[in-house]
PAVO-82185 format. One record per residue (C-alpha): x, z, y; residue number from 0; residue in three letters. Coordinates in Angstrom, 1 decimal. Layout:
BEGIN
        x        z        y     i    aa
        X        Z        Y   NUM   ALA
...
This chain:
BEGIN
        x        z        y     i    aa
    -17.8     75.4     80.5     0   MET
    -14.6     75.2     82.6     1   PHE
    -13.9     72.0     84.4     2   LEU
    -10.3     70.7     83.7     3   ARG
    -10.1     67.7     86.0     4   SER
     -6.8     69.2     87.3     5   VAL
     -5.2     68.3     84.1     6   TRP
     -6.7     64.8     83.8     7   ASN
     -5.9     63.2     87.2     8   VAL
     -3.0     63.4     89.7     9   LYS
     -3.9     66.1     92.1    10   ILE
     -2.8     64.1     95.1    11   PHE
     -5.4     61.5     94.1    12   GLN
     -8.1     64.1     93.9    13   ASN
     -9.8     64.0     97.3    14   VAL
    -11.5     67.3     96.7    15   MET
     -8.3     69.1     96.1    16   PHE
     -6.6     67.6     99.1    17   PHE
     -9.5     68.7    101.4    18   GLN
     -9.1     72.3    100.1    19   ILE
     -5.3     72.5    100.1    20   MET
     -4.6     71.0    103.5    21   LYS
     -6.4     74.0    105.1    22   ARG
     -3.7     76.2    103.5    23   SER
     -0.7     74.2    104.5    24   LEU
      1.1     74.5    107.8    25   SER
      2.5     71.3    109.2    26   CYS
      6.3     71.0    109.6    27   TYR
      7.7     68.7    112.3    28   ALA
     10.4     67.8    109.9    29   ARG
     10.0     65.4    106.9    30   GLU
      8.1     66.7    103.8    31   THR
      9.9     67.4    100.5    32   VAL
      8.3     64.3     99.1    33   ARG
      9.8     62.2    102.0    34   ASP
     13.3     63.7    101.6    35   LEU
     13.3     63.2     97.9    36   ALA
     12.2     59.6     98.2    37   SER
     15.4     58.8    100.1    38   LYS
     17.5     60.0     97.2    39   ASP
     15.4     58.5     94.5    40   GLY
     14.9     61.9     92.8    41   GLU
     13.6     65.4     93.6    42   LEU
     16.2     68.1     93.0    43   ARG
     14.9     71.7     92.5    44   VAL
     17.0     74.8     92.2    45   PHE
     15.0     77.5     90.3    46   VAL
     15.8     81.2     89.8    47   VAL
     13.9     83.6     87.5    48   ALA
     15.2     86.9     86.4    49   GLY
     12.7     88.1     83.8    50   GLU
     10.3     87.0     81.1    51   VAL
      7.2     86.8     83.3    52   SER
      9.1     84.8     85.9    53   GLY
     10.4     82.5     83.2    54   ASP
      6.8     81.6     82.2    55   ILE
      5.7     81.2     85.8    56   ILE
      8.7     79.0     86.7    57   ALA
      8.3     76.8     83.5    58   SER
      4.7     76.1     84.3    59   ARG
      5.6     75.3     87.9    60   PHE
      8.3     72.9     86.7    61   MET
      5.9     71.2     84.3    62   ASN
      3.3     70.8     87.1    63   SER
      5.8     69.5     89.5    64   LEU
      6.9     66.8     87.1    65   LYS
      3.3     65.8     86.6    66   LYS
      2.6     65.5     90.3    67   LEU
      5.9     64.0     91.5    68   SER
      6.1     60.2     91.7    69   ALA
      9.9     60.6     91.5    70   LEU
     12.0     61.9     88.6    71   PRO
     12.6     65.7     89.0    72   VAL
     15.9     67.3     88.2    73   ARG
     16.3     71.1     87.8    74   PHE
     19.1     73.6     87.7    75   THR
     19.4     77.3     88.3    76   GLY
     18.8     80.5     86.3    77   VAL
     16.1     80.9     83.7    78   GLY
     15.1     81.6     80.2    79   GLY
     13.7     80.0     77.1    80   LEU
     10.5     78.6     78.6    81   MET
     12.4     77.0     81.5    82   MET
     14.9     75.5     79.2    83   SER
     12.0     73.7     77.5    84   LYS
     11.3     72.0     80.9    85   GLN
     14.9     70.8     81.2    86   GLY
     16.8     73.7     82.8    87   LEU
     20.3     74.6     81.6    88   LYS
     20.7     78.1     82.9    89   SER
     23.9     79.1     84.7    90   LEU
     24.0     82.3     82.7    91   PHE
     21.6     84.3     80.6    92   PRO
     18.5     85.3     82.6    93   MET
     18.7     88.7     80.9    94   GLU
     21.7     89.5     83.1    95   ASP
     19.3     89.9     86.0    96   LEU
     16.5     91.8     84.1    97   ALA
     17.3     95.3     85.5    98   ILE
     14.4     97.5     86.6    99   MET
     14.6    100.5     88.9   100   GLY
     16.9    101.8     91.6   101   ILE
     19.4    104.1     89.8   102   TRP
     19.3    101.9     86.7   103   GLU
     20.8     99.1     88.8   104   LEU
     23.9    101.0     90.0   105   LEU
     26.1    100.4     86.9   106   PRO
     25.4     96.7     87.2   107   HIS
     26.1     96.1     90.9   108   LEU
     29.5     94.5     90.4   109   SER
     28.1     92.1     87.8   110   SER
     25.2     91.3     90.2   111   PHE
     27.6     90.4     93.0   112   ARG
     29.5     88.0     90.7   113   ILE
     26.2     86.4     89.5   114   LYS
     25.0     86.1     93.1   115   LEU
     28.2     84.4     94.2   116   LYS
     28.0     82.0     91.2   117   GLU
     24.4     81.2     91.9   118   THR
     24.9     80.4     95.6   119   VAL
     27.9     78.2     94.8   120   LYS
     25.9     76.3     92.2   121   SER
     23.0     75.8     94.6   122   ALA
     25.3     74.4     97.3   123   LEU
     26.9     71.9     94.9   124   SER
     23.5     70.8     93.6   125   PHE
     22.2     69.9     97.0   126   GLU
     18.6     70.7     96.3   127   PRO
     15.6     69.5     98.3   128   HIS
     13.7     72.7     97.2   129   VAL
     14.8     76.2     96.2   130   VAL
     12.3     78.3     94.3   131   LEU
     12.8     81.9     93.3   132   THR
     10.3     83.7     91.1   133   VAL
      9.7     87.5     91.5   134   ASP
     12.8     89.6     90.8   135   SER
     13.1     90.2     94.5   136   LYS
     16.2     92.3     94.4   137   GLY
     18.3     89.3     93.3   138   PHE
     16.0     86.6     94.6   139   SER
     16.0     87.7     98.3   140   PHE
     19.7     88.4     98.3   141   ARG
     20.3     84.9     96.9   142   PHE
     18.1     83.2     99.4   143   LEU
     19.6     85.1    102.3   144   LYS
     23.2     84.3    101.2   145   HIS
     22.3     80.6    100.6   146   LEU
     20.7     80.2    104.0   147   ARG
     23.7     81.8    105.7   148   ALA
     26.1     79.5    103.8   149   ARG
     24.2     76.4    104.9   150   TYR
     24.3     77.7    108.5   151   GLY
     28.0     78.3    108.3   152   GLN
     28.5     74.7    107.0   153   LEU
     26.2     73.2    109.6   154   GLY
     24.0     71.6    107.0   155   LEU
     20.2     71.3    106.9   156   ALA
     18.9     73.9    104.6   157   CYS
     16.5     73.0    101.7   158   PRO
     13.0     74.5    101.7   159   ARG
     13.0     78.0    100.3   160   HIS
      9.9     79.1     98.3   161   PHE
      9.3     82.4     96.6   162   HIS
      6.6     82.9     93.9   163   PHE
      5.0     86.3     93.8   164   VAL
      4.9     88.1     97.1   165   ALA
      6.7     91.5     97.2   166   PRO
      4.3     94.4     96.7   167   SER
      4.3     95.4    100.4   168   PHE
      0.9     96.9     99.9   169   TRP
      2.2     99.5     97.4   170   ALA
      4.9    101.1     99.6   171   TRP
      5.0    103.0    102.9   172   ARG
      6.4    100.7    105.5   173   GLY
      6.2     97.7    103.1   174   GLY
      4.2     95.4    105.5   175   GLU
      6.7     95.8    108.3   176   THR
      9.4     94.3    106.0   177   ARG
      7.5     91.1    105.7   178   LEU
      8.7     89.9    109.1   179   LYS
     12.3     90.0    107.9   180   GLY
     11.6     87.5    105.1   181   LEU
     11.0     84.8    107.6   182   THR
     14.7     84.5    108.2   183   ASP
     15.3     83.1    104.7   184   PHE
     11.9     82.4    103.0   185   VAL
      9.9     79.4    104.2   186   ASP
      6.8     79.9    102.1   187   HIS
      5.4     82.6     99.7   188   VAL
      3.0     81.9     96.8   189   PHE
      0.7     84.9     96.5   190   CYS
     -1.0     85.9     93.2   191   ILE
     -3.3     88.6     94.6   192   LEU
     -6.3     87.8     96.8   193   PRO
     -5.5     89.8     99.9   194   PHE
     -1.7     89.1    100.2   195   GLU
     -1.6     85.7    101.8   196   ALA
     -3.6     86.7    104.9   197   GLU
     -1.3     89.7    105.5   198   VAL
      1.8     87.6    105.0   199   CYS
      0.6     85.0    107.6   200   ARG
     -0.3     87.7    110.1   201   SER
      3.3     88.8    109.9   202   ASN
      4.6     85.3    110.6   203   GLY
      5.3     84.3    106.9   204   LEU
      3.7     81.1    105.6   205   LEU
      1.8     81.9    102.4   206   ALA
     -0.7     80.4    100.0   207   THR
     -2.9     82.3     97.5   208   PHE
     -2.6     80.3     94.3   209   VAL
     -4.2     82.7     91.9   210   GLY
     -2.6     84.8     89.1   211   HIS
     -0.3     82.8     86.8   212   PRO
     -1.7     84.5     83.7   213   THR
     -5.0     82.6     84.2   214   LEU
     -3.2     79.5     83.1   215   GLU
     -3.4     80.9     79.5   216   ASP
     -6.9     79.6     79.5   217   ILE
     -5.9     76.0     80.3   218   PHE
     -2.8     76.1     78.1   219   GLU
     -4.6     77.4     75.0   220   LEU
     -7.9     75.5     75.6   221   GLU
     -9.8     78.5     74.2   222   VAL
    -11.3     79.7     77.5   223   GLY
    -15.0     80.7     77.5   224   LYS
    -17.2     81.0     80.6   225   SER
    -20.2     83.3     80.7   226   THR
    -21.8     83.7     84.1   227   ASP
    -18.6     82.2     85.6   228   GLN
    -16.3     84.8     83.9   229   GLU
    -12.8     83.9     82.8   230   TRP
    -11.8     85.0     79.3   231   ARG
     -9.8     84.1     76.3   232   VAL
    -11.2     84.7     72.8   233   GLU
     -8.7     84.7     70.0   234   GLY
     -9.3     84.5     66.3   235   ASP
     -8.9     88.1     65.0   236   GLY
    -10.0     87.2     61.4   237   GLU
     -7.3     84.6     61.2   238   LYS
     -4.7     87.0     62.4   239   PHE
     -5.7     89.6     59.8   240   ARG
     -5.7     87.0     57.0   241   ASN
     -2.2     85.6     57.9   242   VAL
     -0.6     89.0     58.0   243   HIS
     -2.5     90.5     55.1   244   GLY
     -4.3     93.2     57.1   245   ILE
     -7.6     94.3     55.6   246   SER
    -10.8     94.3     57.6   247   SER
    -11.0     98.0     57.3   248   GLY
     -7.6     98.7     58.9   249   SER
     -7.4     99.7     62.5   250   THR
     -5.0     97.7     64.6   251   ILE
     -3.3     98.9     67.8   252   ILE
     -1.5     96.4     70.0   253   SER
      1.7     97.8     71.3   254   VAL
      3.5     96.2     74.3   255   LEU
      6.7     98.0     75.2   256   PRO
      7.8     95.6     77.9   257   GLY
     10.2     92.7     78.3   258   SER
     13.4     94.4     79.7   259   ARG
     15.8     96.1     77.3   260   LEU
     15.9     99.3     79.3   261   GLN
     12.1     99.8     79.3   262   GLU
     11.8     98.9     75.7   263   VAL
     14.5    101.4     74.7   264   THR
     12.7    104.1     76.8   265   ARG
      9.2    103.4     75.7   266   MET
      9.5    102.6     71.9   267   LEU
     10.2    106.1     70.8   268   PRO
      7.3    107.5     72.9   269   ILE
      5.0    104.9     71.4   270   PHE
      6.2    105.6     67.8   271   SER
      5.6    109.3     68.1   272   HIS
      2.1    108.5     69.6   273   THR
      1.1    106.5     66.6   274   LEU
      2.4    109.2     64.3   275   GLU
     -0.1    111.6     65.8   276   LEU
     -2.9    109.1     65.2   277   LEU
     -2.0    107.7     61.8   278   LYS
     -4.1    110.2     59.8   279   ASN
     -7.2    109.8     62.0   280   GLU
     -7.8    106.1     61.6   281   PHE
     -8.0    104.1     58.4   282   SER
     -5.0    101.9     57.7   283   GLY
     -3.6    102.2     61.2   284   LEU
     -1.3     99.2     61.9   285   THR
      0.8     98.5     65.0   286   ALA
      1.2     95.0     66.3   287   VAL
      4.3     94.9     68.6   288   ILE
      4.8     92.0     71.0   289   TYR
      8.5     90.9     71.2   290   VAL
      9.6     89.4     74.5   291   ALA
     11.8     86.2     74.2   292   PRO
     14.9     88.2     74.9   293   ASN
     17.6     88.5     72.1   294   LYS
     18.6     92.0     73.1   295   GLN
     15.0     93.2     73.1   296   VAL
     14.2     91.5     69.8   297   GLU
     17.3     93.2     68.2   298   ASP
     16.3     96.5     69.6   299   CYS
     12.7     96.3     68.3   300   ILE
     13.6     95.0     64.9   301   ARG
     16.1     97.9     64.5   302   LYS
     13.6    100.5     65.7   303   ALA
     10.5     99.6     63.7   304   VAL
     12.1    100.3     60.4   305   GLY
     11.6    104.0     61.2   306   MET
      8.0    103.7     62.5   307   TRP
      5.3    105.9     60.9   308   PRO
      2.8    103.1     60.4   309   VAL
      3.1     99.5     59.2   310   PRO
      4.3     97.1     61.9   311   VAL
      3.7     93.4     62.6   312   VAL
      6.0     91.7     65.1   313   LEU
      4.5     88.9     67.2   314   VAL
      6.8     86.6     69.2   315   PRO
      6.1     87.0     72.9   316   GLY
      6.2     83.2     73.6   317   VAL
      3.4     82.4     71.1   318   THR
      0.4     82.9     73.3   319   SER
     -2.2     81.8     70.8   320   ARG
     -1.0     84.3     68.1   321   ILE
     -0.9     87.0     70.8   322   LYS
     -4.5     86.5     71.7   323   TYR
     -5.5     86.3     68.0   324   ASN
     -3.8     89.7     67.6   325   ALA
     -5.6     91.0     70.7   326   PHE
     -8.9     89.9     69.2   327   SER
     -8.1     91.8     65.9   328   ALA
     -7.1     95.0     67.7   329   SER
     -9.2     98.0     68.5   330   ARG
     -7.1     99.0     71.5   331   VAL
     -3.7     98.4     73.2   332   ALA
     -0.9    100.7     74.4   333   LEU
      1.4     99.0     76.9   334   CYS
      4.1     99.5     79.5   335   ALA
      2.9     98.6     83.0   336   SER
      3.3     95.0     83.9   337   GLY
      1.7     91.5     83.7   338   THR
      0.4     92.2     80.3   339   VAL
     -2.5     94.1     81.9   340   ALA
     -3.9     90.7     83.0   341   VAL
     -3.6     89.3     79.5   342   GLU
     -5.4     92.3     78.0   343   LEU
     -8.2     92.0     80.6   344   GLN
     -8.5     88.2     79.8   345   LEU
     -8.9     89.2     76.2   346   ALA
    -11.3     92.0     77.0   347   ARG
     -9.2     94.5     75.0   348   LEU
     -9.4     98.1     76.2   349   PRO
     -6.0     99.6     76.8   350   PHE
     -3.9    102.5     78.1   351   VAL
     -0.9    102.0     80.5   352   VAL
      2.3    104.1     80.1   353   ALA
      5.3    104.3     82.4   354   TYR
      8.6    106.2     82.4   355   ARG
     11.8    105.6     84.3   356   ALA
     15.0    107.3     85.4   357   HIS
     14.1    110.7     86.9   358   ILE
     15.5    109.6     90.3   359   LEU
     13.5    106.3     90.2   360   THR
     10.4    108.3     89.4   361   GLU
     11.1    110.6     92.3   362   TRP
     11.5    107.7     94.7   363   PHE
      8.2    106.1     93.5   364   ILE
      6.4    109.4     94.1   365   ARG
      7.9    109.6     97.6   366   TYR
      7.4    106.0     98.7   367   LYS
      4.3    104.8     97.0   368   ALA
      1.1    104.8     99.0   369   LYS
     -1.3    103.8     96.2   370   ILE
     -2.4    106.2     93.4   371   PRO
     -2.3    103.6     90.6   372   TYR
      0.3    101.5     88.8   373   ILE
     -1.8     99.1     86.8   374   SER
     -3.1     96.0     88.5   375   LEU
     -6.8     96.3     87.5   376   PRO
     -6.9     99.8     89.0   377   ASN
     -5.2     98.6     92.1   378   ILE
     -7.5     95.6     92.7   379   ILE
    -10.7     97.4     91.8   380   LEU
     -9.5    100.6     93.6   381   ASN
    -10.8    102.7     90.7   382   SER
     -9.2    104.5     87.7   383   ALA
    -10.8    102.1     85.1   384   ILE
     -7.6    101.9     83.0   385   ILE
     -6.2    105.2     81.8   386   PRO
     -2.6    105.7     83.1   387   GLU
      0.0    108.1     81.7   388   ALA
      2.8    108.1     84.2   389   LEU
      6.1    109.9     84.5   390   PHE
      5.9    113.5     83.1   391   GLY
      2.4    112.8     81.8   392   ALA
      3.7    110.0     79.6   393   CYS
      4.0    112.0     76.4   394   THR
      3.0    111.2     72.9   395   PRO
      0.3    113.9     72.8   396   SER
     -1.3    112.7     76.1   397   HIS
     -1.2    109.1     75.0   398   LEU
     -2.7    109.9     71.7   399   ALA
     -5.5    111.7     73.4   400   LEU
     -6.2    108.8     75.7   401   LEU
     -6.1    106.3     72.8   402   LEU
     -8.3    108.4     70.6   403   ARG
    -11.0    108.6     73.3   404   ASP
    -10.8    104.9     74.0   405   LEU
    -11.1    104.0     70.3   406   MET
    -14.0    106.4     69.7   407   ASN
    -16.0    106.3     72.9   408   ASP
    -18.1    103.1     73.2   409   GLU
    -19.0    104.0     76.8   410   GLY
    -15.4    104.0     77.9   411   LEU
    -14.7    100.7     76.1   412   ARG
    -17.7     99.1     77.7   413   LYS
    -16.6    100.4     81.2   414   LYS
    -13.3     98.6     80.8   415   GLN
    -14.7     95.4     79.5   416   MET
    -17.4     95.2     82.2   417   ASP
    -14.8     95.8     84.9   418   ALA
    -12.5     93.1     83.4   419   ALA
    -14.8     90.3     84.5   420   GLY
    -14.7     91.5     88.1   421   LYS
    -10.9     91.9     88.0   422   PHE
    -10.2     88.5     86.6   423   ILE
    -12.5     86.7     89.0   424   ASN
    -10.7     88.4     91.9   425   ALA
     -7.4     86.9     90.7   426   LEU
     -8.8     83.3     90.8   427   SER
     -8.5     81.2     93.9   428   PRO
    -11.8     79.5     93.1   429   ASN
    -14.0     82.1     94.7   430   ASN
    -12.2     81.7     98.0   431   ARG
    -12.0     77.9     97.6   432   VAL
    -15.8     77.6     97.0   433   SER
    -16.6     79.3    100.3   434   ARG
    -14.9     76.4    102.1   435   ASN
    -16.6     73.6    100.2   436   LEU
    -18.8     71.3    102.2   437   THR
    -22.5     70.8    101.3   438   GLU
    -23.0     68.6     98.2   439   GLY
    -19.6     69.4     96.7   440   GLU
    -19.4     71.3     93.4   441   PRO
    -19.8     75.0     93.5   442   ALA
    -16.8     75.8     91.4   443   LEU
    -13.6     73.9     90.8   444   VAL
    -10.8     75.2     88.6   445   GLU
     -7.2     74.7     89.7   446   PHE
     -4.1     76.0     87.9   447   ALA
     -1.8     78.3     90.0   448   PRO
      1.2     76.2     89.1   449   SER
     -0.5     73.0     90.2   450   MET
     -1.5     74.5     93.5   451   ILE
      2.1     75.7     94.1   452   ALA
      3.6     72.3     93.1   453   ALA
      1.2     70.5     95.5   454   TYR
      2.2     72.8     98.4   455   VAL
      5.9     72.2     97.6   456   VAL
      5.6     68.4     97.6   457   LEU
      3.7     68.4    100.9   458   ASN
      5.7     71.0    102.8   459   SER
């Protein structure tokens, strides 16, 4: 059974945690964030997130920071619904930044410049002790760069700059060489993949591996199970069926079209046609579509599903417990590439990954990418465990074939579920932490990624 001491005591009072974390922290000659905040009687944090996954990561960080800080914490910046629940009033809708791709961004460049200028101006007036950006590196890095330049022009001491989720330097040709440039405007990076922190540090960029943020679903829902030290979340599939009137004989497919309007608009028609090809092969085929907390996305999905060939149940994306209940009720999942792959692996639900983009963006990816996979489980395990239908291969007929095989072939299903345990364990910092424990200390100690990140910030 998982230990949850991290949620029951203040981390800075936990001697075990301090011994572990101080190995990861580099000492500053200047005062720590905690020291600077104590002079003002409060800790001011400027936070920027540009998409749904970043909103969740930032909100959990905000919650952890409030728990750990002896001083009141005040936030401002850019975020979404989850961050607003932690006390953030966003400067403008987070969705304004949720643009994916290269050529897709071009029509929005003018708006981006305006938002960038507004965000820098707000940060300066807020006088933060800490600036945290979460993913969305296109906007985040420009913001941090411009903010640091403005502080330099004004002759002011710059606040600490942290970035959560290292850029995927490992995926692109020449990606690692760009890390050195980040040291000009990023003080510390929180890495979510096990190999990233060491590479960042070797390129002069302070970094801490905190674990993958999706692992916090286990702590948040308190439904985690541990078998042979495996992380997993077990939902209540029977409850989900009963609530939505879905018979036990019906076949449920979880459909996850993404969180950005442009990808949802692109993927929904493909997914709809895919299910049309399968509807006569599986009894009572029903689609469960997960709706990101984005008003534009929600409106798009609600409008589209009226024409779907199978019954549809919509699940709000912010309701994690219902999401995992639905996963448990499902036979298989069809998803756009993204963070959801980790959730599906936590739930041990077999799935297929699909990806389409603007034709020029796809060309750029083919030219610049140095890894053959797009889904995180395949990347981490360096094996084609998860079926991927990318670019021109992302067609309804091909997706239907992959889903059909995955629903009917128990060998393929078992292969995915067996690999899930290895993948999820690789995303947890505990395996690395346990190697550094002294004799007599516990063999495994769980720590939430947001708590580790908050501890690092307070002591930087």
